[in-house]
N, C-alpha and C positions, 0 to 999 in steps of 0.2 A: 731437252730443256722444256720446261713447262711453267707457266705462270697463270694465276687466276687474279683478275682485276675486279674489284668491286666498284661499281658505278652507281652513284647516288644522283638520281634525277630530281628536279624540283618543279617540273611542269608536266602537263599532259603530253605535249609535243616538245621535244628538245633534241638538239644535236650537240654531241660532245666529241671533241677532237681527242682521239686516242694515240695519235702519231708520236708525240714526245715520249709517252710511257712505253710504247712498243720499241722505239729506237733505243731507249735506255736499257730495256731488257735484252735486246740483241747485242748491244755493246757489252753488257755484263757477261753475256754468254760466251763471248770470244769465238763463236762459231763463224767460220769464214765463208762457207758455202752451204746453201740449203734452201729451204722453203719455210716461210713463216705463215702459219695458219691462224686466223683470228676467227673465233666462233662464239656466237651468242646463243645460249640455250633457252631462249624465251620466245614465246609465240606472238608477242606484241612489241617486239623491238628488233632491230636489225643492225647489220654492219655493211658499210659501203666504202668504196674508194671514189673520191670525187675531188673537185676543186676545193682547195683548202686556204687559199690566200684571200678570197673575197667572201665574207660571211653572207652576202646577199644570195649567193648560189644556194647555200643550204636553206635559207629562208624561202627561196623560189621553189626548191624541191618540195619542201614541206607544204607550201601553199598549193602546189599542183596536186600533191597527194590528197590534200583536203578536198580539192575540187573533184577528183576521181572517186574518192571514198568519203562522202560526207557522214558525219556522226549521226545525223538524224534521218537517215533514209527510211522511208516507211516500210520497206520490205525486209529490213534487217531487224529481226525481232528475237534474236536468241537471248537467253536468260541474263547473261552478263552485261549485255548492252554495249559491247566493245568490238562489234564486227569490223568497224572501220580500222581499228588498230591491227586486227588480224590480217586484213587485206593489205594494209600498208606494209606490214612486216613481211608478208609473202612476196610482195613486189620488190622490196629492197633486198631481201635475202638474209640468211642467218650467218653467213661466213664469207670471208675473203682470204685469198692467199697471195703472198708477195714473195718474189725471188729474193734471196739473200746472197749477195755476191761481194766478196772481200769485206765481209762483216757490215755491209750497207744494204738497206732496203732499196730495191730498184723501183722506186716510185718516180713518176714524172715530176717535172719542175714544180708544178702547182698542186700536185696530188697530196691528199692526206687520207688517213684511215679514220672514219667517223662512225660513232655509235648513234643510232637513231632511236629515240624513245617515242612510242606512240600511245602509251597508256599509263603515264606517270601521274604523280611522282611515285617513284619506286626505288628500291635497292636492287640492282641487277648484277649479274656476274658475266664476265667475258673471259674466255679461255684463250691463251696464246700458246702455241706449240711450235717450237723450232725443230724441223726435221733436217738433220744433217745429211749432206750428200757428198 
């Protein structure tokens, strides 16, 4: 089972909850046991699993990433001017995997699957693959 999601971001830095769409896809699949892989094929965006009940957590993560990787660092001089976005994406990572058991994602009570945009606004792709076991 495979699905491609198109994500439209509206700001340079943005967090989008993918959890409902991924749950819907797993429900449609009727796969009982397996692994769900969520992959972002972009070098300035990423996928993470984190607190999803309190939106302040995502804002805190974004703020701290901005502190670690400021946009106007004097040593970041490559042509595109988005070194900070590449560093943030490398830190967050491009994929996550979640166990699928009895057709349910085994996420913790407060966890969600989030798409992090670091160089928007853009149209992005996210790939979801269910590997049956």
